[in-house]
C-alpha positions as CSV (number, residue, x, y, z in Angstrom):
1,X,-21.7,-41.3,10.9
2,X,-19.4,-41.5,7.8
3,X,-17.0,-38.7,7.4
4,X,-14.9,-38.7,4.2
5,X,-12.0,-36.3,4.2
6,X,-10.9,-34.4,1.1
7,X,-7.5,-36.1,1.2
8,X,-9.1,-39.5,1.3
9,X,-11.4,-38.7,-1.7
10,X,-8.5,-37.4,-3.7
11,X,-6.2,-40.3,-2.9
12,X,-8.8,-43.0,-3.4
13,X,-10.2,-41.8,-6.7
14,X,-7.2,-39.9,-8.0
15,X,-9.2,-36.8,-8.8
16,X,-6.6,-34.3,-7.6
17,X,-5.2,-33.0,-10.8
18,X,-2.1,-30.8,-11.0
19,X,-2.8,-27.2,-10.6
20,X,-2.1,-26.4,-14.3
21,X,-4.5,-29.1,-15.4
22,X,-7.4,-28.0,-13.2
23,X,-7.7,-24.4,-14.3
24,X,-11.3,-24.2,-15.3
25,X,-11.6,-20.8,-16.7
26,X,-14.3,-19.2,-14.7
27,X,-16.4,-16.0,-14.9
28,X,-20.0,-13.3,-13.2
29,X,-23.5,-12.8,-13.8
30,X,-24.5,-9.3,-14.7
31,X,-26.0,-8.4,-11.3
32,X,-23.5,-10.4,-9.3
33,X,-19.8,-9.8,-9.9
34,X,-18.6,-12.9,-11.7
35,X,-15.6,-14.8,-10.6
36,X,-13.1,-14.3,-13.3
37,X,-12.8,-16.1,-16.6
38,X,-9.6,-18.1,-16.5
39,X,-9.3,-17.8,-12.8
40,X,-7.4,-20.6,-11.1
41,X,-10.0,-23.1,-9.8
42,X,-7.7,-25.0,-7.4
43,X,-9.9,-24.9,-4.3
44,X,-7.2,-26.2,-2.0
45,X,-8.0,-24.9,1.5
46,X,-11.0,-23.0,0.2
47,X,-14.8,-23.2,0.5
48,X,-15.4,-25.1,-2.8
49,X,-12.8,-27.8,-2.2
50,X,-15.2,-30.5,-0.8
51,X,-17.8,-29.7,-3.5
52,X,-15.2,-30.0,-6.3
53,X,-14.2,-33.4,-4.9
54,X,-17.8,-34.6,-4.7
55,X,-18.6,-33.4,-8.2
56,X,-15.6,-35.2,-9.7
57,X,-16.1,-38.4,-7.8
58,X,-19.8,-38.7,-8.7
59,X,-19.1,-38.1,-12.4
60,X,-16.2,-40.6,-12.4
61,X,-18.6,-43.2,-10.9
62,X,-21.0,-42.5,-13.7
63,X,-18.3,-43.4,-16.3
64,X,-16.8,-40.0,-17.2
65,X,-13.0,-39.6,-17.5
66,X,-11.1,-36.9,-15.7
67,X,-10.5,-35.2,-19.0
68,X,-14.3,-35.1,-19.8
69,X,-15.0,-33.8,-16.3
70,X,-12.5,-31.0,-16.6
71,X,-13.9,-30.0,-20.0
72,X,-17.3,-29.7,-18.4
73,X,-15.9,-27.5,-15.7
74,X,-14.1,-25.3,-18.1
75,X,-17.3,-24.7,-20.1
76,X,-19.0,-23.4,-17.0
77,X,-16.8,-20.3,-16.5
78,X,-18.1,-18.3,-13.5
79,X,-20.9,-20.7,-12.7
80,X,-18.4,-23.4,-11.6
81,X,-17.3,-21.7,-8.5
82,X,-20.8,-21.2,-7.3
83,X,-21.6,-24.8,-8.0
84,X,-18.6,-26.0,-6.1
85,X,-19.4,-23.9,-3.1
86,X,-23.0,-25.0,-3.1
87,X,-22.0,-28.7,-3.4
88,X,-19.6,-28.3,-0.5
89,X,-22.6,-27.3,1.7
90,X,-24.6,-30.2,0.5
91,X,-21.8,-32.7,1.0
92,X,-21.5,-31.5,4.7
93,X,-25.2,-32.1,5.1
94,X,-25.0,-35.5,3.3
95,X,-22.2,-36.7,5.7
96,X,-24.2,-35.5,8.7
97,X,-27.0,-37.9,7.6
98,X,-24.4,-40.7,7.7
99,X,-24.6,-41.2,3.9
100,X,-21.8,-42.0,1.5
101,X,-20.9,-40.9,-2.0
102,X,-21.7,-44.4,-3.2
103,X,-25.2,-44.0,-1.9
104,X,-25.6,-40.7,-3.7
105,X,-24.3,-42.1,-7.0
106,X,-26.6,-45.1,-6.8
107,X,-29.8,-43.3,-5.9
108,X,-32.8,-43.9,-8.2
109,X,-34.9,-41.2,-6.7
110,X,-32.7,-38.0,-6.8
111,X,-35.6,-35.7,-6.3
112,X,-36.1,-37.0,-2.8
113,X,-32.6,-36.0,-1.9
114,X,-33.1,-32.5,-3.4
115,X,-36.5,-32.0,-1.7
116,X,-35.2,-33.1,1.7
117,X,-32.1,-30.9,1.5
118,X,-34.2,-27.9,0.4
119,X,-36.6,-28.5,3.3
120,X,-33.7,-28.5,5.7
121,X,-32.5,-25.2,4.3
122,X,-36.0,-23.7,4.4
123,X,-36.4,-24.8,8.1
124,X,-33.0,-23.3,8.9
125,X,-33.9,-20.0,7.3
126,X,-31.3,-20.0,4.6
127,X,-31.5,-17.3,2.0
128,X,-33.7,-17.7,-1.1
129,X,-30.6,-17.3,-3.3
130,X,-28.8,-20.0,-1.5
131,X,-31.8,-22.4,-1.8
132,X,-32.2,-21.7,-5.5
133,X,-28.5,-22.3,-6.1
134,X,-28.6,-25.5,-4.1
135,X,-31.5,-26.8,-6.3
136,X,-29.7,-25.8,-9.4
137,X,-26.4,-27.4,-8.4
138,X,-27.9,-30.7,-7.3
139,X,-30.1,-30.9,-10.4
140,X,-27.2,-30.3,-12.7
141,X,-25.0,-32.9,-10.8
142,X,-27.7,-35.6,-11.2
143,X,-28.3,-34.8,-14.8
144,X,-24.6,-35.0,-15.6
145,X,-24.6,-38.4,-13.8
146,X,-27.2,-39.6,-16.3
147,X,-30.2,-39.7,-13.9
148,X,-33.8,-39.6,-15.3
149,X,-34.8,-36.0,-15.7
150,X,-38.3,-36.8,-14.5
151,X,-36.8,-37.9,-11.3
152,X,-34.8,-34.6,-11.0
153,X,-37.2,-31.9,-12.0
154,X,-40.8,-32.7,-11.1
155,X,-43.9,-31.3,-9.5
156,X,-42.7,-32.0,-6.0
157,X,-39.6,-29.8,-6.4
158,X,-41.6,-27.2,-8.3
159,X,-44.0,-27.0,-5.4
160,X,-41.4,-26.7,-2.6
161,X,-39.5,-24.1,-4.6
162,X,-42.4,-21.8,-5.2
163,X,-41.7,-19.6,-2.2
164,X,-38.0,-18.9,-2.8
165,X,-38.5,-18.5,-6.6
166,X,-41.4,-16.0,-6.1
167,X,-39.5,-14.0,-3.5
168,X,-36.5,-13.7,-5.8
169,X,-38.4,-12.4,-8.8
170,X,-37.2,-9.0,-9.7
171,X,-39.6,-6.2,-8.9
172,X,-40.4,-4.1,-12.0
173,X,-40.0,-0.5,-10.8
174,X,-39.0,2.9,-12.0
175,X,-35.3,3.5,-11.4
176,X,-33.2,6.6,-11.5
177,X,-29.9,6.3,-13.3
178,X,-26.9,8.6,-13.0
179,X,-25.9,10.8,-15.9
180,X,-23.2,9.5,-18.2
181,X,-21.6,12.9,-18.3
182,X,-20.7,12.5,-14.6
183,X,-18.4,9.7,-15.4
184,X,-17.1,11.1,-18.7
185,X,-16.4,14.5,-17.0
186,X,-14.1,12.8,-14.5
187,X,-12.3,10.9,-17.2
188,X,-11.9,14.1,-19.2
189,X,-10.5,15.8,-16.1
190,X,-7.7,13.2,-16.1
191,X,-6.8,13.7,-19.7
192,X,-4.2,16.4,-18.9
193,X,-2.5,14.1,-16.4
194,X,-2.5,11.4,-19.1
195,X,-0.9,13.7,-21.7
196,X,1.7,14.8,-19.2
197,X,2.5,11.1,-18.3
198,X,1.4,11.6,-14.7
199,X,-0.9,8.5,-14.5
200,X,0.6,5.2,-13.6
201,X,-0.1,1.9,-15.5
202,X,-2.8,0.7,-13.2
203,X,-4.8,4.0,-13.3
204,X,-4.6,4.1,-17.1
205,X,-5.8,0.5,-17.2
206,X,-8.8,1.2,-15.0
207,X,-9.9,4.1,-17.2
208,X,-9.4,2.1,-20.4
209,X,-11.5,-0.7,-19.0
210,X,-14.2,1.8,-18.0
211,X,-14.2,3.4,-21.4
212,X,-14.3,0.1,-23.2
213,X,-17.4,-0.7,-21.1
214,X,-19.0,2.6,-22.0
215,X,-18.4,2.5,-25.8
216,X,-18.9,-1.2,-26.4
217,X,-21.7,-1.9,-23.8
218,X,-20.2,-5.3,-23.4
219,X,-20.8,-7.3,-20.2
220,X,-17.8,-7.1,-17.8
221,X,-17.2,-10.8,-18.2
222,X,-17.0,-10.5,-21.9
223,X,-14.4,-7.7,-21.7
224,X,-12.4,-9.6,-19.0
225,X,-12.0,-12.6,-21.2
226,X,-11.6,-10.7,-24.5
227,X,-8.6,-10.3,-26.8
228,X,-7.7,-7.1,-28.7
229,X,-6.9,-6.9,-32.4
230,X,-4.7,-3.8,-32.6
231,X,-3.3,-4.4,-36.1
232,X,-5.2,-1.2,-37.3
233,X,-4.4,0.9,-34.3
234,X,-2.3,3.3,-36.4
235,X,-5.6,4.0,-38.3
236,X,-7.3,4.7,-35.0
237,X,-9.1,1.4,-34.8
238,X,-9.2,-1.3,-32.0
239,X,-11.3,-4.4,-32.3
240,X,-12.5,-6.2,-29.2
241,X,-13.0,-9.9,-29.8
242,X,-14.8,-12.0,-27.3
243,X,-17.5,-14.7,-26.9
244,X,-20.9,-14.0,-25.5
245,X,-21.0,-17.0,-23.2
246,X,-24.5,-16.2,-22.1
247,X,-27.8,-16.7,-23.8
248,X,-27.1,-17.2,-27.5
249,X,-23.6,-18.6,-27.9
250,X,-21.2,-17.2,-30.4
251,X,-18.4,-14.8,-30.9
252,X,-18.6,-11.0,-30.8
253,X,-16.5,-8.3,-32.4
254,X,-16.8,-4.7,-31.4
255,X,-14.9,-2.0,-33.4
256,X,-13.8,1.1,-31.5
257,X,-12.6,4.0,-33.5
258,X,-11.1,7.4,-32.6
259,X,-13.8,9.9,-31.6
260,X,-13.8,13.7,-32.0
261,X,-13.3,14.4,-28.3
262,X,-9.8,12.8,-27.6
263,X,-10.1,13.5,-23.9
264,X,-12.6,10.6,-23.7
265,X,-11.4,8.7,-26.7
266,X,-11.0,5.0,-25.9
267,X,-8.3,4.6,-28.5
268,X,-6.3,7.6,-27.3
269,X,-6.5,6.3,-23.7
270,X,-5.5,2.8,-24.8
271,X,-2.4,4.2,-26.6
272,X,-1.3,6.0,-23.4
273,X,-1.7,2.8,-21.4
274,X,0.0,0.7,-24.1
275,X,3.0,3.1,-24.1
276,X,3.5,2.6,-20.3
277,X,2.6,-1.1,-20.2
278,X,5.6,-3.5,-20.0
279,X,3.7,-6.1,-22.0
280,X,3.9,-4.2,-25.3
281,X,2.4,-6.7,-27.8
282,X,0.5,-9.1,-25.6
283,X,-3.2,-8.5,-26.2
284,X,-4.4,-12.1,-26.5
285,X,-7.2,-13.7,-24.5
286,X,-6.7,-13.7,-20.7
287,X,-3.6,-11.5,-21.1
288,X,-5.1,-8.0,-21.6
289,X,-5.8,-6.8,-18.1
290,X,-2.3,-6.9,-16.6
291,X,0.8,-4.7,-16.9
292,X,3.8,-7.1,-16.6
293,X,4.7,-10.8,-16.8
294,X,4.8,-10.9,-13.1
295,X,1.1,-10.1,-12.8
296,X,-1.8,-12.4,-13.5
297,X,-4.7,-11.2,-15.6
298,X,-7.2,-9.4,-13.5
299,X,-10.2,-11.5,-12.4
300,X,-13.7,-10.2,-13.0
301,X,-13.8,-9.2,-9.3
302,X,-10.7,-7.1,-9.8
303,X,-11.9,-5.6,-13.0
304,X,-15.2,-4.7,-11.3
305,X,-13.3,-3.2,-8.3
306,X,-11.2,-1.1,-10.7
307,X,-14.2,0.3,-12.5
308,X,-16.0,1.0,-9.3
309,X,-13.0,3.0,-8.1
310,X,-13.3,5.2,-11.2
311,X,-17.1,5.6,-10.6
312,X,-16.6,6.6,-7.0
313,X,-13.9,9.1,-7.9
314,X,-16.4,10.6,-10.4
315,X,-18.8,11.1,-7.6
316,X,-21.3,8.3,-8.5
317,X,-23.1,6.8,-5.5
318,X,-21.9,3.5,-4.1
319,X,-25.4,1.9,-4.7
320,X,-24.8,1.8,-8.5
321,X,-23.0,-1.3,-9.8
322,X,-20.7,-1.6,-12.8
323,X,-23.7,-2.9,-14.8
324,X,-25.3,0.5,-14.5
325,X,-22.8,1.9,-17.0
326,X,-24.8,0.1,-19.7
327,X,-28.0,1.7,-18.6
328,X,-26.4,5.2,-18.3
329,X,-24.9,4.8,-21.8
330,X,-28.3,3.8,-23.4
331,X,-30.1,6.6,-21.5
332,X,-27.6,9.2,-22.7
333,X,-28.2,8.1,-26.3
334,X,-32.0,8.4,-25.9
335,X,-31.5,11.9,-24.6
336,X,-29.4,12.7,-27.6
337,X,-32.3,11.7,-29.8
338,X,-30.8,8.5,-31.3
339,X,-33.5,6.2,-32.7
340,X,-34.5,2.9,-31.1
341,X,-33.1,1.1,-34.1
342,X,-29.7,2.8,-33.7
343,X,-29.6,2.1,-30.0
344,X,-30.7,-1.5,-30.4
345,X,-28.1,-2.1,-33.1
346,X,-25.3,-0.6,-30.9
347,X,-26.3,-2.2,-27.6
348,X,-27.3,-5.6,-29.0
349,X,-30.5,-5.2,-27.0
350,X,-33.0,-7.2,-29.1
351,X,-33.6,-9.8,-31.7
352,X,-34.3,-6.9,-34.2
353,X,-30.9,-5.5,-33.3
354,X,-29.2,-8.8,-34.1
355,X,-31.0,-8.9,-37.5
356,X,-30.1,-5.4,-38.4
357,X,-26.6,-5.7,-37.1
358,X,-26.0,-8.8,-39.3
359,X,-27.3,-7.4,-42.6
360,X,-27.2,-3.7,-42.3
361,X,-24.7,-2.3,-39.8
362,X,-21.7,-1.8,-42.1
363,X,-20.3,1.2,-40.2
364,X,-19.7,-0.6,-36.9
365,X,-21.8,1.9,-35.0
366,X,-19.2,4.6,-35.4
367,X,-21.7,7.4,-35.4
368,X,-23.3,6.5,-32.1
369,X,-20.0,5.9,-30.4
370,X,-18.9,9.3,-31.6
371,X,-22.0,10.7,-30.0
372,X,-21.0,9.2,-26.6
373,X,-17.8,11.3,-26.7
374,X,-20.1,14.4,-26.8
375,X,-21.8,13.5,-23.5
376,X,-19.4,15.5,-21.3
377,X,-20.9,18.6,-19.6
378,X,-18.7,20.9,-21.7
379,X,-19.7,19.4,-25.0
380,X,-23.4,19.3,-24.1
381,X,-23.3,22.9,-23.1
382,X,-21.8,23.8,-26.4
383,X,-24.5,21.9,-28.2
384,X,-27.2,23.7,-26.3
385,X,-25.6,27.0,-27.3
386,X,-25.4,26.0,-30.9
387,X,-29.1,25.0,-30.8
388,X,-30.0,28.4,-29.4
389,X,-28.0,30.2,-32.1
390,X,-29.8,28.2,-34.8
391,X,-33.1,29.2,-33.3
392,X,-32.1,32.9,-33.4
393,X,-30.9,32.6,-37.0
394,X,-34.3,31.1,-38.0
395,X,-36.2,33.9,-36.3
396,X,-34.0,36.6,-38.1
397,X,-34.6,34.9,-41.4
398,X,-38.3,34.8,-40.8
């Protein structure tokens, strides 16, 4: 049996870059909390260490330079950590078979390696998610090594993957979603403490992050790696700048303006946080979600945990994830009678929305974001009373 240690791999092929050079800028998927964008990807002593070494060694053998390999890793964001951990498991299996990295790099039938590895995992009752990730990680590795795609993704692999893929398909079912006013009521209840200066920097940052998610309907990873343009903050405007990173590539700008209810106004809360924050003017990419030079920018996991703390404090059940905020926001707008076109345009929910947003949406969705601020129980009760009064007035006139 051939056992190759991590130290031996790094020494022999010089793939151990200095920590500052190996930052790969990672990030999560919507339903799975992403590892953070820009998180340090030095796996020393961690689960992905062996997979990272295998990945770099194989690509170096195919002719790629260390710089090219690291650029590939950086472009992956959150996916990289999952790939590295998955490849670590594969490398352990590969060594148990008495095989070497050279044999892996020289194989002309990569699909046989994938099929045999997946069969082992199926027989060992590994989870479907783990099996699908293994197939993906190995396929990508072989493709980056320049192997023939027909020898990587073919009918044999498609057949053996039918079970795991079928079982992992999301069941389309009716779901109940919590009311947005539940979350906004809690934030509104904290406004007095905010105005009195009784909330610390971290508490303010968590609420700002939560409000940014509500009003922008950005994915958490998009917010985590965003930068803020605060040049117009005196006019009550903050612009969130980020890149989509998923699906259609491109940059995204979301403009948040002051809303009528300042107790849940994202700009008002941001100002309160900014006043207490030690990093007064540092709002660049990967610098937002921290309070001092001594702190590192929060990872996506930390951002998610912070938002969930606000959700739990508001009384929202633990079963609801951070991504449910988007659903709750959209549901609230439907209840307020906003049109599908308005909601699509604001939530970037469809191709039609992208078209309308590009050519029509000159007001940056100010109206619908202002409507969000009225989703507190107090505001909704006032609206109901106003509606009743209007009905009475109509009857009197009649």
